C-alpha positions as CSV (number, residue, x, y, z in Angstrom):
1,X,0.1,0.1,0.0
2,X,1.1,3.4,-1.0
3,X,0.9,6.6,1.3
4,X,-0.8,9.5,-0.3
5,X,1.0,13.0,-0.1
6,X,-1.2,15.7,0.3
7,X,-0.3,19.8,0.5
8,X,-2.6,22.5,1.3
9,X,-2.2,25.3,-1.1
10,X,-3.4,29.2,-1.2
11,X,-5.3,29.7,-4.3
12,X,-6.6,33.1,-3.5
13,X,-9.1,35.0,-1.5
14,X,-12.8,35.2,-1.6
15,X,-14.7,38.5,-1.6
16,X,-15.5,39.8,1.6
17,X,-19.7,39.7,1.6
18,X,-21.3,42.4,0.1
19,X,-18.1,44.5,-0.8
20,X,-16.4,43.0,-3.4
21,X,-13.3,43.5,-1.4
22,X,-10.4,40.8,-0.7
23,X,-11.8,39.0,2.1
24,X,-11.0,35.2,3.4
25,X,-8.2,33.1,2.4
26,X,-9.3,30.2,-0.1
27,X,-7.3,27.3,0.2
28,X,-7.3,23.8,-1.8
29,X,-5.7,20.5,-0.9
30,X,-4.2,18.7,-3.6
31,X,-2.4,15.2,-4.0
32,X,1.1,15.7,-4.8
33,X,2.2,11.9,-5.2
34,X,2.5,8.7,-3.3
35,X,5.0,7.3,-1.4
36,X,6.0,3.4,-1.7
37,X,6.2,1.4,1.6
38,X,9.4,1.8,3.4
39,X,10.5,4.8,1.6
40,X,11.1,7.8,3.7
41,X,9.9,11.4,2.9
42,X,12.8,13.7,2.3
43,X,12.2,16.9,4.0
44,X,15.4,18.0,4.1
45,X,15.3,20.0,0.4
46,X,13.5,23.0,0.4
47,X,10.0,22.5,-1.0
48,X,9.0,24.7,-4.2
49,X,7.6,28.1,-3.2
50,X,4.0,28.5,-3.4
51,X,3.9,31.1,-0.8
52,X,2.8,34.6,-2.2
53,X,2.7,37.6,-0.3
54,X,0.2,37.5,2.6
55,X,-2.4,40.4,2.9
56,X,-0.9,43.6,4.9
57,X,2.7,42.8,4.0
58,X,4.9,45.2,2.4
59,X,5.1,42.8,-0.9
60,X,1.1,43.2,-0.7
61,X,1.3,46.7,-0.3
62,X,4.1,46.4,-3.4
63,X,1.4,44.9,-5.5
64,X,-1.4,47.0,-4.9
65,X,0.9,50.5,-5.4
66,X,2.1,48.6,-9.1
67,X,-1.6,48.0,-10.0
68,X,-2.4,51.6,-9.0
69,X,0.3,53.1,-10.7
70,X,1.7,54.7,-7.5
71,X,5.5,55.0,-8.5
72,X,6.3,57.4,-5.4
73,X,4.9,54.0,-3.4
74,X,6.8,51.5,-5.6
75,X,10.2,53.4,-5.2
76,X,9.5,53.5,-1.4
77,X,8.7,49.9,-0.9
78,X,11.8,49.2,-3.1
79,X,13.8,51.1,-0.9
80,X,12.5,49.3,2.0
81,X,13.6,46.0,0.5
82,X,10.9,44.5,-1.3
83,X,12.2,42.3,-4.1
84,X,11.7,43.9,-7.4
85,X,10.7,40.6,-9.0
86,X,8.4,39.3,-5.9
87,X,6.2,36.7,-7.1
88,X,2.6,37.1,-7.0
89,X,-0.3,35.0,-7.7
90,X,0.6,32.6,-11.0
91,X,3.9,33.8,-10.3
92,X,3.1,37.1,-11.9
93,X,5.6,39.8,-11.3
94,X,5.3,43.8,-10.4
95,X,6.7,44.0,-13.9
96,X,3.8,42.1,-15.8
97,X,1.0,44.0,-13.7
98,X,2.5,47.3,-14.6
99,X,2.9,46.6,-18.4
100,X,-0.8,45.1,-18.3
101,X,-2.0,48.3,-17.0
102,X,0.1,50.7,-18.9
103,X,2.0,52.3,-16.1
104,X,4.7,53.5,-17.8
105,X,6.7,55.5,-14.8
106,X,6.2,52.4,-12.6
107,X,7.6,49.9,-15.7
108,X,10.8,52.5,-16.1
109,X,11.2,52.4,-12.3
110,X,11.0,48.3,-12.0
111,X,13.5,48.1,-14.9
112,X,15.9,50.7,-13.5
113,X,15.9,48.3,-10.3
114,X,16.6,45.3,-12.1
115,X,13.2,43.8,-13.1
116,X,13.4,40.6,-15.2
117,X,12.0,41.2,-18.3
118,X,11.9,37.8,-19.3
119,X,9.8,36.6,-16.6
120,X,6.7,34.4,-17.4
121,X,3.6,33.9,-15.1
122,X,2.9,30.0,-15.0
123,X,-0.7,30.2,-15.9
124,X,-0.4,32.2,-19.4
125,X,3.0,31.9,-19.9
126,X,3.4,35.9,-20.8
127,X,6.0,38.1,-20.4
128,X,5.6,41.7,-19.2
129,X,5.7,42.8,-23.2
130,X,2.9,40.5,-24.2
131,X,0.8,42.1,-21.3
132,X,1.6,45.6,-22.9
133,X,0.3,44.0,-26.3
134,X,-2.4,42.3,-25.0
135,X,-3.9,43.7,-21.9
136,X,-6.1,41.6,-19.6
137,X,-9.7,42.6,-19.5
138,X,-9.6,44.6,-22.8
139,X,-8.2,47.8,-20.6
140,X,-7.3,49.2,-23.7
141,X,-6.0,47.7,-27.1
142,X,-2.3,47.8,-26.2
143,X,0.1,49.9,-24.4
144,X,2.3,51.1,-27.1
145,X,4.5,53.5,-24.9
146,X,5.3,50.4,-22.5
147,X,6.2,48.2,-25.3
148,X,8.8,50.9,-26.6
149,X,10.1,51.4,-23.0
150,X,10.6,47.6,-22.8
151,X,12.3,47.4,-26.2
152,X,14.6,50.4,-25.4
153,X,15.6,48.7,-22.0
154,X,16.8,45.4,-23.8
155,X,17.5,42.1,-22.2
156,X,14.8,40.1,-23.8
157,X,15.5,36.7,-25.1
158,X,14.8,36.1,-28.8
159,X,12.0,33.7,-27.4
160,X,10.7,36.7,-25.8
161,X,10.8,38.9,-28.7
162,X,9.5,36.3,-31.3
163,X,6.3,35.5,-29.1
164,X,5.6,39.2,-28.8
165,X,6.1,39.6,-32.6
166,X,3.6,36.7,-33.0
167,X,1.2,38.0,-30.8
168,X,1.5,41.4,-32.3
169,X,1.1,40.2,-36.1
170,X,-2.2,38.0,-34.9
171,X,-3.7,41.2,-33.2
172,X,-2.8,43.1,-36.8
173,X,-0.8,45.8,-34.6
174,X,1.2,46.9,-37.6
175,X,3.0,49.8,-35.3
176,X,4.3,47.3,-32.7
177,X,5.1,44.8,-35.1
178,X,7.4,47.2,-36.8
179,X,9.0,48.2,-33.4
180,X,9.7,44.6,-32.4
181,X,11.1,43.8,-36.0
182,X,13.4,46.7,-35.5
183,X,14.5,45.2,-32.2
184,X,15.3,42.2,-33.9
185,X,12.4,39.9,-33.3
186,X,12.3,37.0,-35.8
187,X,8.9,35.0,-36.5
188,X,9.0,31.5,-35.0
189,X,10.2,28.7,-37.2
190,X,7.5,26.1,-37.2
């Protein structure tokens, strides 16, 4: 008989009743695998990080400041030691949220502080430039100024540039296609 290994993960927060605001923590228990009889569980190796900033922490305040476009608060929190590449739900980073929302000054600040331009979230597998090209919830068609800042900053891998080019072509965003091609983006080989 094999032993079942379970883990409880925080998957989000339920809205507070009647407010729409973040309320109680929602957890799910998932099976991680089984363990054969007589096999010891190795607890010496660190588990992969599933922890995301808890409400009320500096990292949570950082997330809120980025989403609102509050560059002063973003700088203050970074100065206080919040990691510029803190992982949020689905491993999204502050740079992806700022790019998604079109907050150019926040994007510039995060890049100046060393944000990883190639970081992909684990759900959509998108980088910051992809969020700028195709913002969530149709906030606006795209954030050309953010795309320009990200390209000017540099450091994107050929894969990141190719993915962005493919997305811009599919969306018929000729201006962004031209910017990406000037930056060296090549179509993906099929």
